[in-house]
N, C-alpha and C positions, 0 to 999 in steps of 0.2 A: 283475397279469399283467406279465411282463417283455417286452422287445422280442423275445426269443428264443422266447417263447410265441406272440407275434403273427405273426412271420415266422419259420417254422421253418428252422433252419440244417441243410443236408444233411450228415449225419455221414459221415466217411471214415476209413479206416485210414491211419495215418502211420507208415511203416516206421521212421523215425528215432526214434520214441518207444518202440519195443519194448524190453523188458528185455534182449533179445539184443544190440541195438545199444549200449545204455548200458553193459552189462557188458563188451562187447568193448573199447570205448574205455578204460574204467576199467582193465581188465587190461593193455592195451598200455602204459598209463602207470603201471604198477607197483602198482596197488591190488589188493585181494583182495575183490571184491564178492561178494554172496550168489549162490549158484547159482540160475539163473533157473528151474530145474525145481521148486524149492521156495523161494519167496520171497513177500513181501507187496508189492503194488503199489497205489499211490494215484493216481488221476487227478482233478485239481481242475478244475472246470468241464468235466465230461465230456460234456455235451450228452446225446444219445440213446445214448451208450456205443458208437457204431459203431467207435470205436478200441479200446475196452476189451474188448468181448465177444469178438472174435476172439483176443485174447491169452488170455483165460480159457479159451476152447475149446481152444487149442493147448497150454496149460500147466495141465492139470487138477489137479495137486498144489500149485499156487500159489494164493494168495488175492488177489482183486482188489476194490478199493473205489473207487467213483466217486460224486461228488456234483455238483450243479449248482443254481443259483438258480431256473432255469426248470423248472416242474413238468411241462409237456407232453412235452418231450424225455425227461425221466427216466421218465415213464410208458411212453413208446415203448420205451425201453431195457429196462425191467422186463418188458414183454410179450415182447420178443425173447429175453431171458435165460430166461424160463419156457418158451418154445417150444423153445429149444435144450437145455433140461434142465440148465442150468449151475447148480451148487450152490456154486461157488467164487467167486461174484461178488455184491457187495452194492451197490445203487444207491439213492440217497436225494436228496430235495430239501433243500437246505441252503444258507444264506448262509455265505460264507467266514468272516465274523466270528463265526459261531456253531459253527464246526467244533469238535467236542468235544476237549478236552484229553486225555481218557483213551482216545483212538482208538488209541494205541500207536505203535510205530515201523514205518516202511516201508523196505524195501530199495531201492525205486525209486519216485520221485514224478514225475508228469508234469503240467505246466501249459502246455498248448499254446494259442497264440492268445489269451492273456488279459492279460499284463503291460501291453501298450501301450494296452489299451482300458478301463482302469479308473483311477479317480482316484488321486493320489499316496498318500493314506492307505490305500487298499485294496491298492495295490502293496506298501506296507510290510507290511501284514497278510499278504499272500501269501508273502513271503519269511520272515516270522516263523513261519508255519505250516510251511513247508518246514524251517526250522531246528529247530523244536520236534519234528517227527515223523520226520526223516530218521535212519535207523539209523547207527551209528558208521562203518560201511563202505558207507553208502548213496550212491546217485547220483540227483540230481534233474535233470530236463529242463525248461528254461524258454525259450520262444520269444518274440521281440519284434521290433518294427520298429526299424531303426537308421539313423542318419546315417553318411555323407553321402548315401547313395543315396536316402533318403526325402525329401530336400529337393525333388526333382522331384515325387515322389508327393504331397507335402503341398501343393504349389502346385495340383495338380489337385483334391485333396480340398477345398481351400478354395473353388475356383471352383464345384464341384458343390454344396457346402453353401450357398453364397450363393444359388444358383439355387433350391434346394428347401426351405430352412429354414422358409418360410412355409406349407408344405404339411403338414397333419397326417396324411394317409393314407399309410401306408408304400408301398403299391403305386403310388400316384401319384408319390411321391418317387423310386422306382426308375425308373419310366418317364421322368420328366422328366430325371433325371440321365443316363440313357442317350441321350436325345434331344440334350441339350446336348453330351455328349461327342462324338457323331457330327458335330454341327454344327461344333464347334470344330476337330475333326480335319480336316475337309474345307473349312474356310472361306477358305483362302488360295489365290489363283491363282498367285502366284509364291513358291515355297518359300524360306525364309530360315533362318538358324541357329536361331532360336527354334522355327520350325515343325518342323524336322527332329528336334529333341530331344523336343518335347512330343507330337508326333503319335502316336508308338507308344504312349505312356502312355495317351492318350485312346482309342485304338482298343482297347486291352486292357480299359479300363473299359466301353466300349460293349458288348463281347462277354462280359463277366463274368457268372457265374451270379447271378441277381437277389438271392438270399439273401446271397451273399458281398458283393455290392455294397452292400447295405443295412447289413449288420453291420460290414463292414470300412471301406469308403470313405466311407460316409455316417454313420458312428458319431459321436455327439456328442463322444466322447473318443477320440482316436487320437494318442498322443504318442510318437513315436520318441525314442530316446536314443542317445548315443554309447556304444560298447562300454565305454570306461573308466568311464563313469558307472554303468553296470549293475554292473561289477565292484566299484566302490566301495560301491554299495548292498548287494550281497551280503556284502561284508566286514563291514559294520556289523551283520550278523546272524550273524556267526561262520561264514560260508560262503566258500569259495574257488572260483575258476574251475578246473575240471578240464580242460575242452577244449570242442571242438565236437562235435555229434552226428555230423557227417560228417568222416571223416578227411581227405579231400582238400581241404577248405576251410582246413585248417591247414598245407597244403603250399605250395610255391613254384611250383606248376604254372602255366605260362603267363606267368611273369615273366622279365624279362631278367636276364642275369648281373649287371649293375650293381645292379638292384633286389634280387636275392638277396643280394649281398654286403653291402648296407646293412642289410637286415633281419636277417641272421645275427648282427649285432653287438648286437642289442637283446635285452632280457629277454623271456621268452615273452609276457607280457600286453601289454607295449608293442608287441611285434611284431604281435600280433593287431589292435591298433588301427590300426597303419599298413597292415596288409593290407586292412582295411576302406577306408582312404583310397585305396589303389592300385586296388582292385576296385570302388570306389563301391558298397559293399555296402548292401543295404536291409533285409535280414531275417536274424536270427540264431537259432540253435538251440543254446543254451549248456548245458553240463553242469556241475553244481555238486556239491561234496562238502564235508564239514566242514573247517574251517580247519586243524585239527590233523593231518589225514591227509597222509602223505608222498606227493607226486606227482613222478614222474620221467618227463619228456617225451622224454628221450633214448632212443628206442626202438631196441633192437638185435634182431638176428635170433633171439637166444636166447629172446625172449618169444613167438615164433610157435608154439612147441611145442603148446600146447593148442588151437590154432585150426583151424577148417575154412575152406576157401577156396571162395567162390562167385562166380558170374558176375553182373555187373551188366547187361551187354548184349554184343552182338557188337562187339568193339573192334578197330580197325585201328591199327597202330603206324606212326609216321612221325617223321622228323626226327632220325636218328642222327648222331653226330659222326664217329666213326672208321669208315672204310669198308673192307670186304674184298670184292673182286670187285664193287664197285659197291653193296654193301649191308652194313650192319653185322652181324657175326655175333651180337652181343648183341641187336640188333633182331630178327633171325630167331628167336632163342631165346625172346625175350619174346613174339613173335607166336605161337609154338608153344604157350607156356604159356597165353596167353589163349584160343587156339582149343580147347585141351584142356579148360579149365574150362567154356567155353561149350557145347561138345559134350556134356559130362557133365551140364549143368544140366537140371533144377533141383536135382539132388543136389549137395551140397557135398562137397569132397574134404578129407580130413585133409592137413595140410601135408606130412607125410612120404609119403603116398600120391601127392600131386602131384609131389613131387621124383622118386619112383620112375618115375612115368609119363613125365615129361619125359626122364629118362635113357634109358628104353626106347625112346622115340619118336625122340629126336634125338642120343643119345649117340655114335653112329657118325659123325655129321656135325659135331656141335659138342661138342668135348671138355669144355667147361664145363658141359654138361648133366649130367655125372656128378659135378660139384662141388656137394655138398649145401649148403654155406654160400653159394655164389654163387647157386644157384637160390632159396634162401630170401631172399637180398637182393633178387633180381629180383622175387619175389612181394611183398615189403614195399614196394618202390618202386612196383609196379603198384597196390597198395592205396592208397598215398599219392596216386597220380595219379587214383584213381577208377576204374581198370580192373577191379579185383577187390574183393570184399567179404570181410571177415573175420568169422567167426561162432564163437560158443562153444556153440551149440545148433543142432541140425537137426531140423526137424519130421518126423513120420512120413508122408512123402509117397511116392507111387508114380510111378515113371518109366514103367511099363508099365500100360496100363489094366486088364489082367486079364480074366477071363471075365465077371465081373459088376462093372463099374466102380462105384467109390464115390467121390463128390465130397464135398468139405467141406460139412458141414451149414450152416455160416455162409454160404458162397457160394450154396448152393441156396436158402436163405431170401432172401438179398439180391436175387437175380436176378428174383424175382417182382415186384419194384417198381422196380428200378433196373438200369441197364446197366453199373454199376460194382460189382465184387465184390472180396472180399478173398482173396488167395492164402494158402497155408499159410506163406509167408515174410512175411506181413503187408504185402504190396504191394497197392496198389489197381490192379485190372485192369479195363480197359474192354472190354466185349464188344459190338462193333459189329454182328456177324453175327446176324440173327434166328434162324437155325438153331441157333447156339450157345446163345442165350438159351432156346430151346425144349428143347434137349437137356439142359442142365445140371440142371434140377430133377428129371429122370428118373433121375439117377445116384445112387440111394439104396442100391445094392448088391443089389437084388432082381432086376434085369433083366439078361438076357444080350443078345447082339447081336440075336437074332431078336425079342425082346420090345421092345427099343429101336426097331428098324426098324418094327415094327408100330405102336408108339405115335406115331412121327413121320410115317409114311405118306408123302404126296406132298412133304412138306418136304425129303425127301432127294433129290428129283429135281433134280439140278444141271444147269447149262448148259455145263459144261466137259468134258463127255463122260465123266465118272466115273460108275461105277455107284453105286446107293444104298449098297451095302456099303462101297465104297471111300470114299465121302463120309463115312459114319458113322465109319469107322476113322480117317480123317484128323482129324476133329474130336476124337475121343477122345484121340488122341496129342497133339494141340495142347493140350488141357486138361492133359495130363500135363506138357507143357513149361512151361505157365503155373503149375505147382505148385498145381493145384486138386484133384488126385486123392489120396486117402488110401491108404496101404499096407494 
């Protein structure tokens, strides 16, 4: 029995691991990855497949393979796959060293939360498996802890492990670690430089999910590396750095002009290492491809043509340089763009549709709104800054609940045992409202408003003066905005 059998790790969906995200970064950087609608995906150490199953549900013509050393999580995933009727996913209990050589090639490979928590020889095996099974135009995702940010985290890990290493029972180890973290966080009457730095780290540990604390912070192996060390390791296996899973982490957002000037003179990989120094980064989500693949990180607006543009969240623009009547015209136009995408969410807009909408909405006020190239540059800049998301694939979601609302079968299954569900965009969505958690399982496409109201009964009686019908409709539309409803 493994530690992950003994203390079950709560599975989650991780949007940055979805083939849509991997293919988008690869396409931006000049690659031609496999279309995600028909691809093969491998997840190494998939746990209970909470990340893999929603992908398989949303991409029924693609094939998904997952394996893990822990048997109990795999069994949980297999039961969930069977319940969802997924025939395009295969889950197995398997040691990494025994992964079959004849498993074939995969267009996308995911190894999330593994590299830092395994011995050096197993790390080497991990990258060897990736190199052996990655398709010629494939993309691999590997996440890991990095320095310099993890120096502070490591100090806390070592204190906690010193305190609990003599305790054999996992639950006692978790409880004692949280107790020590709270004690140390509140132990000083007069704050000093040390207290200010370490207190926030300790408070996070004290409030962390027990399973995460046990498997991450108290793990017997937890070895961060510097980015350049990981890049060298990948190169030894014939793999190269493609980029980061998040476009904005490769940008200069938040940096001074002086820092930008220095970084701009460096080659891309060296620049990434120095960005880690500047930001004191502690965790990386690196994308890899084969060493022989041509990668062009000089992204121009011409590469935006195949993309859809989606909202990350409601974003406000500030800090313009050139002013017109007290406000930058470009800043106004950028805010208009962000508002347009947010209001359209969860539907994503084709880049040319977005350009047309901006022109129709602001062309009379801002002449640049009719400049297609300029608006595309604005969109690319917003994506680099994290204000917009670029997609190559859009799920079949509904923005209107319809007469008989149908929610994702994955989310309906998840909400029975958890308050975190997976959206059709592969985002983890937390449902704090008890009424929302009661309503979601009912949305199987068979019930109209009257049937839903009858099933919920007194739960629809709100305290804000809204009628039961208004309360129901508001929740249904909110589910639509959260990308939980199917078209």
